[in-house]
TORNUTI-85392 format. One record per atom (N, C-alpha, C, O): residue in three letters; x, y, z. Coordinates in steps of 0.05 Angstrom, whole numbers, plus 32768, in hexadecimal, padded with zeros to 4 digits. Layout:
alaXYZ;...
end
This chain:
met85137F0D801B;met85297F1A802F;met851D7F2E8040;met85277F2C8057;ile85057F46803D;ile84FF7F598049;ile84EE7F5F8053;ile84D97F5A8045;arg84E97F6B8069;arg84D07F698079;arg84BB7F848078;arg84A27F888076;gln84D67F95807D;gln84D07FB28079;gln84E97FBC8072;gln84FF7FB6807C;leu84E47FCC805F;leu84EF7FD58051;leu84EE7FEC8037;leu84FB7FEC8022;ser84DD7FFD8040;ser84CF800C8035;ser84CC801A8017;ser84BA801B8007;gln84E980268017;gln84FA80357FFB;gln8500801C7FEE;gln84F180117FDF;leu851580137FF4;leu852880037FE9;leu85217FEC7FD9;leu85127FDA7FE1;leu85297FEB7FC6;leu85257FD17FAF;leu850F7FB57FBA;leu84FB7FAA7FB2;leu85207FB27FCD;leu851C7F987FDE;leu84F37F9A7FEB;leu84E07F8B7FEC;val84FC7FB47FF3;val84DF7FB68004;val84CE7FB17FEC;val84C07F9D7FEF;ser84CB7FC17FD1;ser84AF7FC07FBC;ser84B37FA67FC0;ser84A17F9C7FCE;ile84C87F947FB7;ile84C67F787FB6;ile84B67F687FC7;ile84A17F5C7FC1;phe84C37F697FDD;phe84BB7F517FF2;phe84A67F5A7FFD;phe84987F468000;ile84907F7E800E;ile84907F7E801D;ile84657F80800C;ile844F7F808016;ile846F7F827FF2;ile84537F807FE7;ile843E7F6C7FE7;ile84477F607FD4;ser842B7F607FED;ser84267F557FEF;ser84107F4A7FD2;ser84087F5C7FC3;cys84087F347FCD;cys83FD7F287FBB;cys83E67F187FB4;cys83E27F017FBD;ser83D17F297F9E;ser83AF7F2A7FA2;ser83B07F107FA3;ser83A67F097FB9;asp83B87EFB7F95;asp83B97EDB7F89;asp83BE7ED27F95;asp83D07EC47F8B;asn83B87ECA7FB5;asn83C27EB27FBA;asn83C67E907FB6;asn83C97E807FC9;asp83C67E8C7FA9;asp83BF7E697F9B;asp83EA7E617F99;asp83F37E4C7F92;ser83F47E6F7F9E;ser84107E697F9B;ser84177E7B7FA9;ser840D7E917FA9;asn84367E6E7FC2;asn84467E7D7FD9;asn845A7E787FC7;asn84677E8D7FC2;lys84657E607FB7;lys84787E5E7FAB;lys84817E727F9D;lys84747E867F99;thr84A77E6D7F8D;thr84A07E797F75;thr84B57E647F66;thr84B47E4E7F71;asp84C47E637F54;asp84CF7E4F7F46;asp84F07E687F4C;asp84F07E817F49;thr850B7E537F56;thr851F7E647F5F;thr852E7E647F3D;thr85217E5B7F29;glu853A7E687F3C;glu854C7E577F2C;glu856B7E5F7F39;glu85777E727F43;ile85707E477F32;ile85937E407F3F;ile85A87E467F34;ile85B27E387F23;ile85B37E607F3E;ile85CE7E727F35;ile85DE7E697F36;ile85EA7E657F4C;ser85E97E5E7F16;ser860D7E527F14;ser861C7E657F15;ser86177E7C7F0C;asp86387E5B7F22;asp86457E727F21;asp86477E867F05;asp864A7E9E7F06;ser86467E767EE9;ser86527E857ED8;ser86387E9D7ECB;ser86357EA67EB5;tyr862A7EA07EE1;tyr860F7EB77EDF;tyr861F7ECB7EEC;tyr862B7ED97EDC;tyr86247ED17F09;tyr862E7EDC7F22;tyr86507ECE7F29;tyr86597ECE7F40;phe865E7EC37F12;phe86837ED07F14;phe86947EE17F1B;phe86907EF97F16;gln86A17EDB7F22;gln86BB7EE17F36;gln86B67F087F45;gln86BF7F1E7F3F;lys869D7EF97F5E;lys86947F147F6E;lys86A27F1B7F7C;lys86AC7F0C7F8D;lys86AC7F417F75;lys86C07F407F7E;lys86B37F507FA6;lys869C7F527FAF;leu86CB7F577FB1;leu86CF7F607FD3;leu86D17F877FC2;leu86E37F917FB3;phe86B17F957FCF;phe86B87FAA7FC8;phe86C57FBE7FEC;phe86BA7FB88001;asn86DB7FD27FEA;asn86DA7FD88004;asn86CE80007FFC;asn86D880137FEF;val86B87FFD800A;val86AE80158015;val86B5802A8025;val86BF8029803C;asn86AF803F8017;asn86BA80598021;asn86A880788028;asn86AC808B801A;leu8697807A803C;leu8670808C8036;leu868080A38043;leu868480A2805B;tyr868480AE803C;tyr868680D08048;tyr866C80E38051;tyr866880F88045;asn866280DD8060;asn864D80FC8068;asn864E81168077;asn865081148090;cys864D81238071;cys865C81398078;cys864781528077;cys863581548066;leu864D81678090;leu86378173809B;leu863981968081;leu862C81AB8082;asn864A818D8072;asn865681A68065;asn8669819F8047;asn8678818E8041;lys865E81B5803B;lys8668819D8019;lys869A81A48022;lys86AA81B68027;asn8698818D801D;asn86B3818A8019;asn86C2817D7FFD;asn86B9816C7FEE;glu86DF818D7FFC;glu86E681857FE5;glu8703817B7FEA;glu8713817F7FD8;arg870781747FF7;arg871A81617FF7;arg872A813A7FF2;arg873D812B7FF6;phe870E813A7FE7;phe86FE81207FDA;phe871781227FBB;phe871E81367FAE;ser872181057FB9;ser873081067F9F;ser871A80FE7F87;ser870680F37F90;ala871B81007F72;ala871180FB7F5F;ala870680DF7F5B;ala86F380DA7F4D;asp871780C87F6A;asp870180B67F6F;asp86E580B47F74;asp86D280A97F68;tyr86E680C77F8C;tyr86CD80C57F96;tyr86B480CE7F90;tyr86B680E27F9E;leu86A080D07F87;leu868180C87F7D;leu867980DC7F9B;leu867E80DA7FB3;ile866880F17F86;ile865D81007FA1;ile863381067F99;ile862080FF7F8B;thr863781107FA6;thr8614811D7FA9;thr861681337F9C;thr862A813E7F93;thr85F5813E7F9B;thr85FC81517F87;thr85FD816F7F9A;thr860181867F92;asp85F581627FC5;asp85FD817E7FD5;asp8616817E7FDC;asp8621818D7FEC;ser862181667FC9;ser863F81627FD6;ser864F81617FEC;ser866781667FF0;phe862E81558003;phe863781528019;phe864081338019;phe864F812B802B;thr863681248005;thr863F81078011;thr865180FC7FFE;thr864A81067FE9;gln866380EE7FF9;gln867C80DF7FED;gln867B80CB7FEA;gln866380C97FEE;ile868180B57FE7;ile867C80A47FD6;ile869880897FC3;ile869980877FAA;arg86A880797FD5;arg86B080697FBC;arg86AC80497FC3;arg86A380427FD9;leu86B080397FB1;leu86B9802D7FB1;leu86D280187FA2;leu86D8801C7F8A;ser86DE80087FAD;ser86FB80047FA3;ser86F87FE17FAC;ser86E97FD57FBC;glu870B7FDA7F9E;glu87127FBD7FA2;glu87347FB67FAC;glu87407FA17FAB;ile873E7FD47FB7;ile87517FDC7FC1;ile874A7FE47FE0;ile87327FEA7FE4;leu875B7FE57FF7;leu874B7FED800E;leu876380068015;leu877B80098019;glu874280188011;glu87518035801A;glu8752803F803A;glu87468036804D;asn876380508038;asn876D805F8053;asn8751806B8058;asn8745807A8049;lys874A80608073;lys873180778081;lys873C808A808D;lys8747808980A3;glu8739809F807B;glu874280B38082;glu872C80CA8092;glu871680D1808C;gln873F80D180AA;gln871A80DD80B9;gln871C80FD80A8;gln873280F8809D;ile8718810F80A2;ile870881238099;ile86FB813280B1;ile86FE812880C7;pro86F2814180AF;pro86EB815780C3;pro86CB815B80B8;pro86C1815B80A1;asp86C1815D80CF;asp86A2816180BE;asp8697815780BE;asp8680815A80C6;cys86AB813480AA;cys8690811B80A9;cys8696810580AE;cys86AC80F980AF;asn867C80FE80B5;asn867480E380C5;asn868180C580A4;asn867380BD8091;leu869C80BE80A8;leu86A480A88099;leu86A1808B80A5;leu86B0808380B7;arg868480788095;arg8683805F8099;arg86888047807D;arg867B8040806A;ser86A3803F8089;ser86AF802C8078;ser86B080098079;ser86B97FFE808D;phe86A57FFC8061;phe86A17FD9806A;phe86A47FD38053;phe86A47FE58043;glu86A97FB6804B;glu86AA7FA5803D;glu868D7FA08032;glu867A7FA28041;leu868A7F9B8017;leu866F7F98800B;leu86767F7C7FFB;leu868E7F777FF5;asn86607F6A7FF5;asn86627F5C7FEA;asn86517F517FD4;asn863C7F447FD4;glu86647F5C7FBE;glu86507F587F9F;glu86407F427F95;glu864A7F307F88;leu862C7F427F9A;leu86107F2E7F88;leu86107F337F6D;leu86037F227F61;thr86187F407F64;thr860D7F447F47;thr86237F527F33;thr86197F647F25;pro863E7F4E7F30;pro86467F527F24;pro86547F537F0D;pro866B7F567F08;asn862F7F4B7EF6;asn86327F507EE0;asn862A7F707EDA;asn862E7F7B7EC5;tyr86217F7A7EEC;tyr86197F8E7EF3;tyr86297FA67EEE;tyr86237FB97EE0;ser86437FA07EFE;ser86547FAF7F0A;ser865F7FCC7EFC;ser866B7FDF7F04;ser86527FC17EDA;ser865D7FE57EC7;ser864E7FFA7EDD;ser865B800F7EDE;leu86387FFA7EEF;leu862980137EF9;leu8633801C7F03;leu862D80347F00;leu864D80187F18;leu865B80217F24;leu8672803A7F19;leu867D804B7F27;asn867380387F00;asn868380387EF8;asn867F80557EDF;asn868A805D7ECB;asn865F805D7EF3;asn8657807A7EE9;asn863D80887F05;asn8637807E7F1A;ser863780987EFD;ser862680A07F17;ser861380917F14;ser860E808A7EFD;phe860280877F29;phe85FC807C7F32;phe85E3807F7F49;phe85EC808D7F5B;phe85C380757F51;phe85B880827F69;phe85BC80687F7B;phe85BA80517F72;leu85C0806C7F91;leu85C3805C7FA1;leu85B3804C7FB6;leu859F80577FAD;glu85A9803C7FCA;glu85A280397FD7;glu85AF80297FF6;glu85BE80157FF6;leu85A78035800C;leu85BE801E801B;leu85B080238034;leu85AC8039803F;ser85A77FFE8040;ser858B7FFB804C;ser85A57FE78073;ser85BA7FDB8070;asn859C7FEA8086;asn85AB7FE08097;asn859A7FC9809A;asn85827FCC8096;cys85A17FB580A0;cys85907F98809C;cys85997F7980B7;cys85AF7F6D80B8;thr85877F7680C3;thr85827F6480DA;thr85767F4A80C2;thr85637F4A80B2;ala858D7F3580CB;ala85927F1C80BD;ala85837F1080D3;ala85887F1880EA;leu85677EF780CE;leu85527EF780D8;leu85577ECF80DD;leu85487EC080E9;lys85707EC880CE;lys85717EA880C2;lys85877EB080C6;lys85907EC680BF;glu85977E9880D4;glu85B77E8580D5;glu85C57E8580C0;glu85B77E8A80AD;gly85DA7E8380BC;gly85EC7E7D809F;gly85EB7E8D8092;gly85DF7EA28096;asn85F77E87807F;asn86047E9C8065;asn85E47EAA8058;asn85D07EA0804E;val85EC7EC4805E;val85CF7ED7804C;val85D07ECF8034;val85BC7EC68029;glu85EA7ED48025;glu85E27ED57FFE;glu85D37EB87FF7;glu85C77EB67FE2;thr85D47EA1800A;thr85CC7E8C8004;thr85AA7E92800D;thr859B7E7F8006;tyr859E7EA68019;tyr85787EA0801A;tyr857E7EB27FFF;tyr85727EA57FEE;leu85877EC67FF4;leu85837EDA7FDA;leu85867ED37FCA;leu85887EE07FB6;glu858C7EAC7FCE;glu857F7EA57FA2;glu85637EA47F90;glu855E7E9D7F79;pro854F7EB07FAA;pro85397EB57F8D;pro853D7ED37F85;pro85357EDF7F71;tyr854C7EE07FA0;tyr854E7EF67F92;tyr855A7EFC7F78;tyr85527F0B7F66;leu857C7EE37F7A;leu858C7EFA7F6A;leu85797EE27F48;leu857B7EE57F30;ser856D7ED27F55;ser855F7ECF7F37;ser854E7EDA7F28;ser85497EDE7F10;met85497EDC7F3D;met852C7F037F31;met85397F107F22;met852F7F157F0C;leu85507F187F27;leu856A7F2E7F27;leu85677F2B7F00;leu855E7F3B7EF0;lys85767F057EFA;lys85817EFD7EEC;lys856D7EFA7ED3;lys85747EFE7EBC;arg854F7EF27EDB;arg853A7EF17ED9;arg85317F0A7EC4;arg852E7F0B7EAB;glu852D7F1D7ED6;glu85227F327ECD;glu852E7F427EBC;glu85217F517EAD;glu85497F3F7EBC;glu85607F557EAF;glu855C7F6D7EBA;glu85577F7F7EAA;ile855C7F727ED5;ile85507F7E7EE3;ile857C7F917EEE;ile858D7F877EFC;asn857B7FAD7EDF;asn85957FBC7EDD;asn859A7FC77EF5;asn85957FDF7EFA;val85A97FAD7F10;val85B17FBF7F25;val85C37FB57F36;val85BD7F9E7F39;trp85D47FBA7F42;trp85EC7FB87F4A;trp85E97FAA7F6E;trp85DC7FBE7F75;ser85E97FA47F77;ser85DF7F977F94;ser85F67F857F9E;ser86027F737F92;gly85FA7F947FC4;gly86107F7F7FCB;gly86087F817FE8;gly85F37F897FF1;ile861E7F767FF5;ile860F7F80801A;ile86297F6F8021;ile86357F608012;ser862E7F738037;ser86447F788054;ser86457F658054;ser86307F5A804B;asn865E7F53805D;asn865C7F3A8073;asn86487F3E8098;asn864D7F5380A4;leu863C7F3280A2;leu86267F3380B2;leu86487F3F80CE;leu86607F3B80CE;asp86337F4F80E2;asp86447F5F80EF;asp86357F4F8110;asp862A7F5D8121;lys86367F398112;lys86207F23811E;lys86087F1D8106;lys86047F0B80F5;glu85F87F37810E;glu85D57F308106;glu85DA7F4480EF;glu85D37F3F80D8;asn85E37F5780F5;asn85E37F6E80D7;asn85FD7F6480C5;asn86127F5880C5;phe85E37F7B80B0;phe85F67F7D8097;phe85ED7F9A8086;phe85E07FAE808D;ile85F97F938071;ile85F07FB98064;ile85F37FA98046;ile86057F9C803C;trp85D07FB3803C;trp85D57FAF801B;trp85CF7FC98016;trp85C47FDA8024;ile85DB7FCC7FFB;ile85DC7FDC7FEA;ile85D77FCF7FCC;ile85E57FBE7FC0;asn85BB7FDC7FC4;asn85B57FDC7FA2;asn85BF7FFA7F94;asn85BD80117F9D;ile85CB7FEE7F75;ile85D0800F7F6F;ile85CC80027F4D;ile85D27FEF7F3F;trp85B880217F4B;trp85AC80217F33;trp85B780307F25;trp85C980397F33;glu85B880397F11;glu85C3803F7EF5;glu85B380657EF6;glu85C080747EE9;ser859E806F7F02;ser8592807F7F08;ser856D807C7F15;ser855C806B7F11;glu856E809D7F2C;glu855780957F3F;glu853E808B7F21;glu853580757F20;gln853A809A7F13;gln851C808D7EFA;gln852480797EF8;gln851580697F03;ser853A806D7EEC;ser853D80497EE7;ser852D80397F02;ser8518802C7F01;arg853D803C7F15;arg852F80307F21;arg850E80357F2D;arg84FE80237F32;thr850780547F31;thr84EE80567F25;thr84DC80417F1D;thr84D080317F2C;asp84DC80437F01;asp84D5803E7EDE;asp84D480187EE8;asp84C1800E7EDD;phe84DE800B7EF3;phe84E37FF77EF6;phe84C97FF77F12;phe84B27FF37F0B;met84CE7FF97F25;met84BD7FF87F36;met84A180017F32;met848D7FFA7F3E;glu84A3800B7F26;glu847B80137F1E;glu84727FFF7F0C;glu845B7FFE7F04;tyr848D7FE97F04;tyr84837FD47EF3;tyr847E7FBF7F0D;tyr84677FB77F12;trp84967FB77F1F;trp84987FA87F1E;trp84877FA67F43;trp84897F937F54;val84737FC77F47;val84647FBB7F62;val84477FAA7F50;val843C7F9C7F61;lys843B7FA87F3A;lys84287FA47F2C;lys842E7F817F30;lys841B7F747F26;thr84407F737F3A;thr844E7F5B7F28;thr84447F4E7F41;thr844B7F567F57;arg842B7F2E7F3B;arg842C7F1C7F40;arg844A7F1D7F55;arg84497F257F6C;lys84677F117F47;lys84757F087F5A;lys84867F0F7F63;lys84987F027F6D;ser84827F367F62;ser84847F407F81;ser847E7F3A7F9E;ser848A7F417FB3;gly84687F2B7F9A;gly845E7F2A7FB0;gly84677F0E7FC2;gly84687F0A7FDA;leu846D7EFE7FAD;leu847D7EDF7F9E;leu848E7EEA7FB6;leu848B7EF27FCD;leu849B7EE87FA7;leu84C37EEF7FB6;leu84C07EFE7FCA;leu84D57F017FD7;ala84A27F0E7FD5;ala84AE7F157FF2;ala84A37EFB7FFB;ala84A27EFF8013;asn849A7EE67FF7;asn84877ED38009;asn84B57EBE800B;asn84C07EB0801C;asp84B77EC28002;asp84D27EB38002;asp84E47EC68003;asp84F77EC97FF3;leu84E07ED0800F;leu84FD7EED8021;leu84F57EF48037;leu85077EF68048;arg84D97EFA8040;arg84D67F098055;arg84E27EFE806B;arg84DB7F0C807D;asp84EE7EEE8073;asp84F17EDE8092;asp85107EE0808C;asp851D7ED8809F;val85207EE98076;val853D7EE5807A;val85427F03808B;val85517F06809F;ala85347F128082;ala85487F2A8093;ala85317F3B808E;ala851E7F39807F;tyr853C7F5580AA;tyr852E7F6D80A9;tyr853F7F82809F;tyr85567F8280A9;cys853A7F938090;cys85417FB68084;cys85347FC98092;cys851C7FCD8095;glu85477FD68099;glu853E7FF3809A;glu853A80018083;glu85447FFA806E;ser8530800F8085;ser85258024806F;ser853B80308066;ser8548803C8076;pro8546802F8045;pro856680338043;pro8566805E8047;pro8555806E804F;asn857D8060803E;asn858E8077802F;asn859180828019;asn85A8807B8014;thr858A808C800B;thr858880847FEF;thr859B80A77FE2;thr859580BE7FEB;tyr85AB80A47FD2;tyr85C480B07FC8;tyr85C280B47FAD;tyr85C180A07F9E;leu85C080D17FA1;leu85D080D77F8A;leu85E180D87F81;leu85E680F07F7B;phe85FB80C17F77;phe860C80CA7F7B;phe861E80D37F5B;phe861E80BF7F4D;leu862B80E77F4E;leu863180F27F3E;leu865080ED7F3B;leu865E80F07F4F;lys865B80E47F21;lys867680D47F1A;lys868280F87F12;lys869980FB7F09;
end
């Protein structure tokens, strides 16, 4: 899916070239509704502040420097403007609901701004990615926003930065990473992500 996503999971998965060129296709398993059942729509409020701010409720997760706060909720939240804080608010379509437990505790988040390169439903083109998550049993929660023209937001949430690092060290050495890149490189372009460690 991604042409250039240098830090994000998708970058490492999609733009790593494969030294063995005897195959350019992957076996894509059909994702059934029983596997990704009852996907939810989350309302996201993400505040980036110039200074530490104590005005947020306990429902918000906060970074270690206290400058960034986030809340993911199924309920539409008030978009309160807070002095010296920039609010980014958007809806996020859940792609991997069986990993939604990751949202209940501290987590490592990657956020990237993306541009769709094909017309149609982006989720449809993500079947190889979703198949890979299921097949490899990767403990990562993913979600994307609705298209705004051709633009959308991609978020991955890991249990910790270390869990992401451990997976990447394994994944980048596999032939499968290059094959998945071939499947998805023309679907979208994503900028390098912003990363945050949010504490409960």
